[in-house]
Backbone as a ProteinNet text record, in pm:
[ID]
protein_1_A
[PRIMARY]
XXXXXXXXXXXXXXXXXXXXXXXXXXXXXXXXXXXXXXXXXXXXXXXXXXXXXXXXXXXXXXXXXXXXXXXXXXXXXXXXXXXXXXXXXXXXXXXXXXXXXXXXXXXXXXXXXXXXXXXXXXXXXXXXXXXXXXXXXXXXXXXXXXXXXXXXXXXXXXXXXXXXXXXXXXXXXXXXXXXXXXXXXXXXXXXXXXXXXXXXXXXXXXXXXXXXXXXXXXXXXXXXXXXXX
[TERTIARY]
-84.2	-36	-97.7	-215.7	-287.9	-210.7	-144.6	-73.8	36.7	102.4	210.7	163.2	37.2	-14.8	-7.2	-32.7	-19.6	121.6	223.7	360.5	388.1	338.4	353.1	278.4	160.3	81.4	151.8	212.5	284.9	402	470.7	582	531.3	421.4	364.3	317.1	261.3	215	330.4	443.3	557.1	622.3	613.1	665	582.4	449.5	364.8	396.6	417.8	455.6	588.8	687.2	820.4	817.3	733.5	727.5	675.8	571.3	516	613.5	675.6	770.5	892.5	922.2	1038.2	1014.5	890.9	859.1	787.7	759	685.5	542.4	485.9	347.6	254.4	129.9	31	15.6	14.4	0.6	121.5	242.6	364.1	372.7	342	348.3	245.4	124.2	19.5	57.9	110.6	150.7	262.7	358.5	469.6	420.1	327.2	275.3	203.9	126.8	44.9	124.1	211.6	279	406.8	489.8	618.9	600.7	521.7	488.8	614.7	710.3	835.2	892.3	864	896.1	1042.3	1131.7	1273.5	1328.5	1288.8	1339.8	1276.2	1150.3	1088.8	1164	1193.6	1264.4	1406.7	1468.2	1602.3	1600.9	1493.4	1488.2	1448.7	1367.8	1317.4	1429.2	1532.4	1639.2	1713.5	1725.8	1793.3	1709	1577.4	1488.4	1498.9	1501.2	1514.1	1645.6	1753	1885.1	1903.2	1804.4	1815.5	1912.9	1926.2	2019.5	1972.8	2066.4	2027.4	1934.1	1851.8	1754.4	1821.7	1936.7	2002	2048.8	2086.9	2129.9	2010	1895.4	1774.9	1731.7	1730.4	1689.2	1788.7	1919	2020.1	2008.2	1977.9	1962.1	1843.1	1728.9	1610.1	1635	1707.9	1739.7	1823.7	1926.4	2014.8	1939.5	1857.2	1783.6	1686.8	1630.2	1527.8	1581.5	1713.7	1769	1733.8	1698	1660	1539.3	1457.3	1339.8	1378.1	1499.4	1547	1563.1	1616	1630.3	1493	1400.8	1265.6	1201.5	1211.2	1142.7	1205.7	1339.3	1404.4	1356.1	1335.7	1285.9	1140.3	1060.7	918	887.3	983.2	958.7	893.6	942.2	877.2	731.9	694	556.8	456.9	502.1	406.4	430.5	519.5	544.5	426.4	330	212	114.1	134.3	45.1	82.2	-10.9	18.3	108	170.4	268.9	211.7	92.5	34.9	8.1	-35.5	-59.6	71.3	175.7	305.7	359.1	339.8	383.3	306.5	176.9	96.4	140.8	168	215.2	347.8	436.5	564.8	550.4	460.1	442	387.9	289.8	222.9	296.1	390.6	462.6	570.8	564.7	664.2	738	823.5	910.1	829.9	733	663.4	570	504.8	417.7	500.3	620.8	710.5	751.3	791.8	837.8	725.7	607.4	495.9	454.9	460.5	423	520.7	651.2	749.4	752.1	711.9	696.1	580.4	470.6	351.1	370.3	440.6	460.5	609.6	683.3	828	859	765.1	786.5	668.1	692.1	580.2	490.7	364.5	269	291.6	243	249.3	165.5	223.4	152.9	22.2	11.6	-109.8	-217.7	-185.4	-281.4	-339.9	-450.6	-510.3	-556.5	-604.6	-653.4	-538.3	-425	-308.9	-253.5	-251.5	-205.5	-295.4	-425.7	-520.8	-504.1	-477	-457	-335.2	-226.6	-107.7	-134.5	-200.7	-230.2	-321.1	-419.5	-513.1	-443.1	-352.7	-280.7	-193.8	-121.2	-36.4	-121.5	-232.4	-318.1	-377.1	-418.3	-473.1	-370.7	-249.6	-144.3	-106.6	-95.6	-58.9	-165.9	-292.5	-400.9	-395.4	-373.2	-363.4	-241	-128.7	-5.4	-19.7	-70.3	-86.6	-184.2	-295	-394.1	-341.4	-267.7	-215.7	-108.4	-24.5	83	29	-43.7	-90.1	-192.7	-285.6	-385.4	-322.2	-223.8	-156.4	-70.9	-8.2	71	-15.9	-132.5	-223.9	-272.9	-295.9	-335.5	-222.7	-98.4	15.1	29.2	3.4	8.7	-97.5	-217.1	-326.4	-302.1	-237.6	-218.2	-73.2	0.8	144.6	175.4	92.9	121.1	74.8	3.5	-44.9	33.2	116.3	192.3	340.3	401.6	544.3	631.6	734.8	821	892.4	914.3	990.4	912.1	786.7	713.6	781.1	848.5	921.8	834.8	715.9	627.8	685.2	776.1	834.7	909.6	953.7	1025.8	936.2	806.4	715.1	727.8	751.6	772.2	898.6	1004.1	1127.8	1105.2	1028.3	997.9	920.9	829.6	755.1	849.5	945.6	1042.6	1131.9	1170	1254.1	1180.3	1050.2	972.7	972.1	953.1	956	1095.4	1198.7	1336.8	1365.7	1325.6	1352.2	1278.7	1159.8	1085.6	1149.5	1224	1289	1424.9	1488.2	1623.4	1615	1575.4	1550.6	1650.7	1759.9	1868.9	2001.1	2106.6	2237.8	2283.6	2255.3	2297.2	2224.5	2097.1	2022.1	2069.7	2106.7	2162.2	2295	2377.8	2505.3	2479.9	2384.7	2351.8	2306.6	2218	2169.8	2282.6	2369.7	2480.9	2578.7	2614.5	2706.5	2646.1	2517.9	2453	2446.2	2409.8	2401.9	2536.2	2641	2774.7	2825.5	2801.4	2847.1	2772.3	2641.9	2563.6	2612.7	2646.1	2697	2836.1	2923.2	3060.1	3064.6	2970	2969.6	2867.8	2825.1	2717.7	2752.2	2880.9	2921.6	2917.4	2895.6	2892	2773.8	2788.6	2677.3	2570	2456	2345.8	2295.5	2309.3	2263.8	2328.3	2451.3	2517.9	2555	2547.2	2575.1	2475.5	2354	2255.3	2303.2	2357.8	2408.9	2530.7	2616.5	2733.2	2688.4	2585.3	2535.5	2481.7	2403.3	2347.5	2459.8	2554.3	2663.4	2749.2	2777.9	2861.8	2792.5	2663.9	2590.1	2579.2	2549.8	2536.7	2671.3	2779	2910.7	2956	2941.7	2985.7	2903.5	2773.1	2688.3	2711.5	2743.2	2774.5	2904.9	2999.4	3125	3105.3	3014.7	2993.4	2902.2	2811.4	2712.8	2779.1	2749.3	2807.2	2725.7	2791.7	2715.8	2668.2	2557	2509.1	2607.5	2611	2701.5	2661.9	2758.6	2724.4	2663.6	2567.9	2503	2600	2594.9	2683.4	2600.3	2639.8	2563.4	2551.3	2435.2	2414.5	2369.9	2356.8	2308.7	2413.1	2542.1	2645.2	2672.6	2718.8	2750.1	2870.5	2872.8	2987.1	3109.8
-5873.3	-5755.1	-5626.4	-5637.1	-5517	-5434.3	-5496.8	-5414.6	-5326.8	-5372	-5291.6	-5204.7	-5219.7	-5141.9	-4990.6	-4938.3	-4792.9	-4741	-4817.9	-4776.8	-4775.5	-4877.5	-4881.5	-4765.4	-4735.2	-4625.4	-4490.9	-4469.3	-4343.8	-4330.6	-4440.8	-4441.9	-4410.4	-4473.9	-4448.8	-4305.7	-4249.9	-4110.7	-4016.3	-4033.5	-3945.2	-3972.2	-4094.4	-4122.8	-4050	-4049.4	-3973.8	-3826.2	-3771.4	-3630.2	-3605	-3693.1	-3674.9	-3677.9	-3764.3	-3771.7	-3641.9	-3585.7	-3460.7	-3345.6	-3340.7	-3234.1	-3238.9	-3355	-3368.1	-3308.3	-3274.2	-3215.7	-3310.2	-3431.3	-3524	-3474.8	-3498.3	-3459.2	-3549	-3507.2	-3586.8	-3724.6	-3729.1	-3856.9	-3945.7	-3888.8	-3967.4	-4022.7	-3938.8	-3982.9	-4092.4	-4076.4	-4176.9	-4308.3	-4300	-4420.9	-4493.3	-4417.2	-4478.5	-4545.7	-4479	-4534.6	-4666.6	-4676.2	-4795.3	-4906.7	-4870.9	-4972.3	-5021.9	-4930.8	-4972.3	-5048.4	-4993.4	-5062.3	-5114.9	-5024.4	-5061.8	-4936.6	-4920.2	-4794.6	-4758.2	-4852.9	-4819	-4779.9	-4849.7	-4813.8	-4684.2	-4657.9	-4530.5	-4414.4	-4426.3	-4318.8	-4304.6	-4415	-4406.9	-4343.2	-4365.4	-4314.2	-4167.2	-4121.2	-3983.5	-3879.9	-3885.6	-3784.8	-3789.1	-3908.5	-3920.3	-3858	-3874.3	-3811.4	-3660.9	-3609	-3464.7	-3412.5	-3490.5	-3447.3	-3464.4	-3523.5	-3543.1	-3653.1	-3754.3	-3864.3	-3943.5	-4007.2	-4090.4	-4203	-4247.2	-4351.5	-4478.8	-4515.2	-4639.1	-4632.2	-4514.5	-4498.7	-4518.2	-4459.7	-4474.2	-4620.2	-4688.1	-4828	-4917	-4888.4	-4968.3	-4952	-4830.4	-4806.1	-4883	-4873.2	-4946.5	-5097.3	-5142.6	-5285.5	-5331.6	-5253.4	-5292	-5291.7	-5188.7	-5180.4	-5296.8	-5342.3	-5446.8	-5588.3	-5603.9	-5737.5	-5834.7	-5781.8	-5872.1	-5957.5	-5910.2	-5988.2	-6112.1	-6114.3	-6237.4	-6346.1	-6306.5	-6400.5	-6446.7	-6352.3	-6388.2	-6488.6	-6459.2	-6544.1	-6682.2	-6690.4	-6820.7	-6904.1	-6837.7	-6908.3	-6952.1	-6866.8	-6897.4	-6991.7	-7017.3	-7099.1	-7233.6	-7309.5	-7440.1	-7427.4	-7310.4	-7293.2	-7276.8	-7226.8	-7183.4	-7242.7	-7340.8	-7398.1	-7478.7	-7508.7	-7580.7	-7487.4	-7355.7	-7259.1	-7236.2	-7180.3	-7141	-7017.7	-6992	-6884.6	-6748.7	-6714.9	-6583.9	-6565.9	-6671.7	-6662.1	-6647	-6714.9	-6699.2	-6557.7	-6502.6	-6364.7	-6266.7	-6289.2	-6202.3	-6212.7	-6335.1	-6353.9	-6282	-6290	-6222.2	-6071.5	-6019.1	-5873.6	-5817.7	-5884.5	-5831.4	-5864.2	-5958	-5993.1	-5889.8	-5829	-5730.3	-5782.3	-5698.3	-5743.4	-5805.4	-5728.8	-5773.9	-5891.7	-5890.1	-6003.9	-6131.1	-6117.7	-6233.8	-6285.2	-6194	-6234.6	-6303.3	-6243.2	-6300.9	-6436.6	-6449	-6576.1	-6686.3	-6658.2	-6762.2	-6793.5	-6697.7	-6728	-6824.9	-6800.1	-6883.5	-7022.2	-7026.5	-7153.1	-7174	-7225.6	-7245.9	-7345.6	-7436.3	-7537	-7535.7	-7557.3	-7563.2	-7682.6	-7667.1	-7775.6	-7887.3	-8002.8	-8118.5	-8089.2	-8115.5	-8087.4	-8165.5	-8277.4	-8358.4	-8310	-8216.8	-8166.1	-8034.8	-8044	-7925.7	-7823.9	-7870.9	-7779.4	-7698.2	-7762.5	-7692	-7591.5	-7629.2	-7536.6	-7413.7	-7437.3	-7326.8	-7235	-7293.3	-7213.5	-7123.4	-7176.2	-7094.8	-6979	-7010	-6906.3	-6798.8	-6841.2	-6745.6	-6654.7	-6712.2	-6631.8	-6526.9	-6567.5	-6471.8	-6366	-6407.9	-6313.2	-6209.7	-6253.1	-6158.3	-6056.9	-6104.1	-6011.7	-5915	-5967.3	-5881.9	-5776.6	-5814.1	-5718.5	-5603.5	-5636.6	-5531.7	-5444.1	-5506.2	-5432.2	-5340.3	-5394.5	-5315.6	-5200.4	-5229	-5124.3	-5012.9	-5048.8	-4945.2	-4862.6	-4925.7	-4852	-4764.1	-4824.9	-4750.6	-4646	-4682.2	-4584.8	-4463.5	-4487	-4375.6	-4296.5	-4364.1	-4293	-4198.5	-4246.9	-4161.6	-4044.5	-4069.6	-3960.9	-3858.4	-3906.3	-3815.3	-3732.9	-3794	-3720.2	-3610.9	-3644.6	-3547.5	-3433.8	-3464.6	-3363.9	-3317.7	-3330	-3301.6	-3160.6	-3064	-2925.2	-2891.7	-2985.5	-2959.9	-3035.7	-3133.7	-3215	-3182.3	-3116.9	-3083.9	-3207.1	-3224.8	-3343.2	-3352.9	-3238.2	-3243.6	-3310.4	-3347.9	-3424.5	-3559.8	-3610.7	-3736	-3858.3	-3859.1	-3974.8	-4101.5	-4085.4	-4202.8	-4290.9	-4232.4	-4311.1	-4416.3	-4396.7	-4497.3	-4629.8	-4622.4	-4744.3	-4817.2	-4739.8	-4800.9	-4869.5	-4805.6	-4866.6	-4996.8	-5001	-5124.8	-5236.3	-5203.7	-5303.1	-5348.3	-5254.7	-5289.7	-5383.6	-5359.5	-5448	-5591.1	-5607	-5740.5	-5801.5	-5719.1	-5766.8	-5821.2	-5746.9	-5790.2	-5919.5	-5936.4	-6059.9	-6179.9	-6156.4	-6266.1	-6302.4	-6209	-6231.7	-6316.5	-6442.5	-6529.5	-6642.4	-6640.4	-6737.1	-6662.4	-6726.7	-6663.1	-6636.4	-6729	-6710.2	-6592.4	-6577.3	-6464.2	-6331.6	-6332.1	-6211.5	-6174.3	-6274.1	-6249.2	-6194.6	-6255.8	-6211	-6064.8	-6029.4	-5891.5	-5795.1	-5833.8	-5747.5	-5725.5	-5835.1	-5823.7	-5738.2	-5761.2	-5684.9	-5536.3	-5506.1	-5366.2	-5296.8	-5364.3	-5304.5	-5283.8	-5383.3	-5371.4	-5261.1	-5247.8	-5143.3	-5004.2	-4986.6	-4856.6	-4831.6	-4933.3	-4916.2	-4883.3	-4939.4	-4917.6	-4812.8	-4729.1	-4633.3	-4538	-4506.8	-4409.2	-4463.7	-4593	-4649.9	-4593.6	-4575.5	-4523	-4627.8	-4582.1	-4669.8	-4761.4	-4718	-4797.1	-4936	-4945.7	-5074.9	-5124.6	-5036.1	-5082.8	-5189.6	-5188.2	-5291.6	-5428.6	-5431.9	-5557.9	-5605.2	-5510.2	-5545.6	-5607.1	-5549.3	-5599.9	-5741.8	-5765.7	-5899.2	-6001.1	-5965.4	-6057.7	-6088	-5986	-6006.8	-6096.9	-6071.7	-6152.4	-6297.9	-6318.7	-6455.3	-6528.1	-6458.9	-6522.4	-6561.9	-6470.3	-6499.4	-6611.9	-6609.7	-6713.4	-6849.8	-6851.9	-6979.9	-7037.3	-6949.4	-6996	-7047.4	-6982.2	-7018.7	-7139.7	-7159	-7266.3	-7401.9	-7489.7	-7623.2	-7714.1	-7782.9	-7875.9	-7995.4	-8057.5	-8176.5	-8291.5	-8372.8	-8486.6	-8585.2	-8640.7	-8736.8	-8864.4	-8915.7	-9040.6	-9157.7	-9249.1	-9366	-9488.8	-9569	-9691.1	-9783	-9841.5	-9936.8	-9874.6	-9742.1	-9677.1	-9659.6	-9690.2	-9676.8	-9530.8	-9502.1	-9363.3	-9315.7	-9189.5	-9140.3	-9126.6
-1805.9	-1877.3	-1823.7	-1764.9	-1721.6	-1617.9	-1517.6	-1419.1	-1477.1	-1585.5	-1643.2	-1758.9	-1799.8	-1912.6	-1890.4	-1769.2	-1751	-1777.7	-1740.4	-1771	-1920.2	-1989.4	-2134.7	-2199.1	-2148.3	-2203.9	-2185.1	-2067.3	-2044.4	-2140.4	-2163.8	-2258.5	-2399.7	-2438.8	-2570.2	-2586.3	-2478.9	-2483.6	-2515.9	-2446.3	-2470.5	-2606	-2655.4	-2789.5	-2894.7	-2876.9	-2968.8	-2967.3	-2847.2	-2836.5	-2905.8	-2882.1	-2939.6	-3091.9	-3149.1	-3295.3	-3354.6	-3294.3	-3346.5	-3323.5	-3205	-3175.3	-3266.3	-3321.5	-3409	-3547.2	-3576.3	-3705.9	-3799.9	-3756.2	-3841	-3857.8	-3974.2	-3997.5	-3918	-3905.7	-3833.7	-3896.4	-4029.8	-4100.1	-4075.7	-4084.3	-4064.7	-3923	-3825.3	-3686.1	-3659.3	-3712.2	-3692.3	-3758.6	-3880.4	-3952.3	-3878.3	-3825.2	-3752.1	-3623.9	-3553.5	-3428.6	-3452.3	-3560.3	-3584.8	-3652.8	-3748.2	-3828.9	-3763.4	-3712.1	-3658.4	-3528.1	-3435.2	-3309.5	-3239.5	-3216.9	-3148.8	-3085.2	-2956.1	-2889.5	-2892.8	-2862.3	-2856	-2991.4	-3097.9	-3230.3	-3279.8	-3242.7	-3279	-3215.2	-3084.2	-3014.9	-3066	-3111.7	-3168.1	-3306.7	-3381.9	-3518.9	-3525.2	-3429.4	-3435.6	-3440.2	-3352.2	-3363	-3495.5	-3552.9	-3682.2	-3792.8	-3782.9	-3881.1	-3871.5	-3747.5	-3725.9	-3783	-3765.4	-3811.2	-3961.4	-4029.4	-4174.2	-4211.6	-4126.8	-4153.8	-4276.1	-4348.2	-4462.5	-4420	-4512.4	-4481.1	-4431.7	-4490.2	-4449.9	-4304.6	-4258.7	-4120.2	-4026.3	-4062.3	-3980.6	-3973.8	-4088.1	-4091.9	-4017.2	-4032.4	-3962.9	-3811.8	-3768	-3624.9	-3569.5	-3638.7	-3594.1	-3596.2	-3697.3	-3708.2	-3589.6	-3556	-3444.7	-3311.6	-3290.4	-3164	-3149.2	-3258.9	-3252.9	-3272.9	-3276.6	-3297.5	-3184.6	-3068.5	-2958.9	-2996.2	-3090.5	-3129	-3208.9	-3264.1	-3327.2	-3221.3	-3104.9	-2993.8	-2946.3	-2933.3	-2888.7	-2984.6	-3113.6	-3212.3	-3219.5	-3201.7	-3200.7	-3081.6	-2968.9	-2850.4	-2869.3	-2932.3	-2946.2	-3062.2	-3147.3	-3266	-3234.6	-3135.2	-3108.7	-3063.2	-3010.8	-2962.1	-3076.9	-3191.7	-3294.2	-3432.7	-3442.7	-3574.2	-3626.9	-3540.6	-3588.6	-3660.1	-3647.7	-3710.2	-3856.6	-3930.5	-4067.2	-4067.8	-4182.4	-4192.5	-4153.4	-4202.7	-4174.7	-4025.5	-3958.9	-3814.1	-3738.5	-3785.7	-3719.8	-3739	-3857.2	-3882.2	-3793.7	-3779	-3693.1	-3547.4	-3502.8	-3365.2	-3344	-3442.2	-3431.3	-3429.1	-3510.1	-3516.5	-3385.5	-3327.2	-3208.4	-3078	-3080.8	-2958.7	-2930.9	-2813	-2770.9	-2648.4	-2590.8	-2481.5	-2366	-2315	-2195.2	-2223.5	-2338.2	-2369.6	-2388	-2443.3	-2455.5	-2318	-2229.8	-2096.7	-2019.2	-2018.7	-1943.6	-2000.7	-2132.8	-2195.7	-2157.5	-2164.4	-2132.4	-1982.9	-1899.4	-1756.9	-1734.2	-1802.9	-1785.5	-1847.7	-1961.1	-2033	-2059.9	-1963.4	-1983	-2095.1	-2123.7	-2227.4	-2323.7	-2453.5	-2547.9	-2520.9	-2553.3	-2532	-2632.5	-2596.1	-2685.8	-2809.3	-2925.2	-3051.9	-3063.7	-2992.7	-3000.2	-2904.6	-2816.4	-2717.6	-2768.9	-2840.7	-2902.2	-2799	-2685.4	-2581.8	-2521.4	-2498	-2443	-2543.3	-2670.8	-2774.2	-2781.5	-2772	-2776.2	-2654.7	-2539.3	-2418	-2430.6	-2487.5	-2507.6	-2603.1	-2714.2	-2813	-2753.7	-2673.9	-2614.7	-2514.1	-2435.5	-2335.9	-2404.4	-2508.5	-2579.6	-2649.1	-2711.2	-2782.2	-2687.2	-2568.8	-2472.2	-2425.8	-2392.6	-2350.9	-2462.8	-2584.5	-2698	-2724.6	-2709.1	-2733.1	-2632.8	-2504.5	-2403	-2427.9	-2461.1	-2485.9	-2606.9	-2717.2	-2839.8	-2817.1	-2749.8	-2726.7	-2638.9	-2533.2	-2443.5	-2512.9	-2593.6	-2660.9	-2774.3	-2866.5	-2983.6	-2943	-2853.4	-2810.3	-2744.9	-2656.2	-2589.8	-2687.7	-2784.7	-2885.4	-2967.6	-3008.2	-3084.6	-2999.9	-2870.7	-2781.5	-2768.6	-2758.6	-2752.5	-2879.2	-2993.9	-3120.2	-3121.9	-3074.6	-3074.4	-2975.6	-2861.9	-2756.6	-2747.5	-2857.6	-2854.6	-2805.8	-2842.2	-2804.7	-2663.1	-2599.8	-2464.6	-2358	-2399	-2303.6	-2318.7	-2222.4	-2232.3	-2214.4	-2296.8	-2284.8	-2150.4	-2082.5	-1957.1	-1842.9	-1867.9	-1767.5	-1742.1	-1844.6	-1826.9	-1807.4	-1866.2	-1848.1	-1909.9	-2005.6	-2068.4	-1970.3	-1858.2	-1758.4	-1694.7	-1700.3	-1645.6	-1720.5	-1851.1	-1928	-1885.1	-1856.2	-1808.8	-1674.1	-1586.6	-1457.3	-1473.8	-1571	-1596.6	-1639.9	-1727.1	-1771.7	-1656.6	-1570.4	-1455.1	-1359.4	-1343.4	-1257.6	-1308.4	-1439.7	-1499.2	-1486.1	-1509.7	-1499.3	-1359.9	-1257.7	-1120.2	-1086.5	-1142.2	-1114.8	-1183.5	-1290.8	-1362.7	-1303.8	-1234.8	-1181.7	-1055	-1071.3	-955.9	-942.2	-1019.3	-1004.1	-1010.9	-963.9	-966.6	-1109.2	-1201.5	-1340	-1403.4	-1371.9	-1426.8	-1367.6	-1241.3	-1179.9	-1244.8	-1270	-1339	-1479.4	-1549.7	-1685	-1686.4	-1593.3	-1586.5	-1552.9	-1460.1	-1422.3	-1536.4	-1606.9	-1720.8	-1830.9	-1862.9	-1969.1	-1934	-1809	-1768.3	-1773.7	-1722.8	-1724.1	-1866.6	-1953.8	-2092.4	-2166.6	-2139.8	-2206.3	-2167.7	-2039.7	-1994.2	-2050.1	-2047.8	-2096.4	-2245.3	-2322.2	-2467.5	-2510.1	-2416.7	-2445.2	-2559.6	-2577.2	-2678.4	-2820.8	-2837.9	-2972.7	-3051.3	-3183	-3263.8	-3286.9	-3336.4	-3379	-3266.9	-3140.6	-3025.6	-3021	-3072.3	-3075.7	-2936.5	-2837	-2700.9	-2655.9	-2712.3	-2679.5	-2729.2	-2851.5	-2905.1	-2826.7	-2788.3	-2707.9	-2575.3	-2514.3	-2386.4	-2401.1	-2505.7	-2528.2	-2551.3	-2640.3	-2673.3	-2550.8	-2470.8	-2352.1	-2251.3	-2226.1	-2128.7	-2174.1	-2301.5	-2353.1	-2346.1	-2387.6	-2390	-2248.9	-2153.4	-2016.6	-1955.6	-1975.3	-1915.9	-1980.1	-2108.3	-2172.2	-2117.7	-2084.5	-2025.8	-1883.4	-1809.5	-1669.9	-1652.7	-1747.6	-1733.4	-1744.6	-1650.5	-1651.4	-1741.9	-1835.9	-1921.3	-1841.1	-1881	-1808.8	-1819.4	-1715.1	-1714.3	-1824	-1897.1	-2003.7	-1948.4	-2022.6	-1981.1	-1996.3	-1902.1	-1903.2	-1934.7	-2035.9	-2068.3	-1948.2	-1933.9	-1827.4	-1697.1	-1693.3	-1572.9	-1464.9	-1492.6	-1390.2	-1363	-1245.5	-1208.8	-1288.3	-1335.2	-1411.6	-1321.3
[MASK]
+++++++++++++++++++++++++++++++++++++++++++++++++++++++++++++++++++++++++++++++++++++++++++++++++++++++++++++++++++++++++++++++++++++++++++++++++++++++++++++++++++++++++++++++++++++++++++++++++++++++++++++++++++++++++++++++++++++

């Protein structure tokens, strides 16, 4: 997580600046940085707060932007069902995009429930990545809040976070199906960009999943007796 932490920190810094520039009080901006801990939904909600949008619109927007974490949590469920509820909730709260990606790269399959050492290794790896990610994001956000009047938004430091995500994306696009998935999602997100509430993100996810499910070949059925199908 350390190599991409500077990009996350730059993104968090500009998010802190944006919250203060939007008119949020110091207390509100600090509370949002520490409690919400979701850069894309924070940046999506800030303009709506400035515009005086109804609360349900702000919450619906943040909900739609963060729906990808439902996919993440469904994937991670087999890894952490041996934990107690509070620990699973904590793992879900602190797991973000990059910590999820790095964890699933390191551990493509959950450890055997009977192997306590392997389970501990998985938990330790995720906890370490989450700690670095949380510290770089929240620490930089608080710094941005404190220095909001000294850092001009036109510096564009938030783009560093996008570059960090692109780097991870490129490292994952190592099969033809993943390349197709990325291409379909990108094209759908751009085509549906005009939709309200950042719904183009959901359109991109749905389109990529649907196309890849159609293209993916199911495994050949097993034949009794070991004969060739």
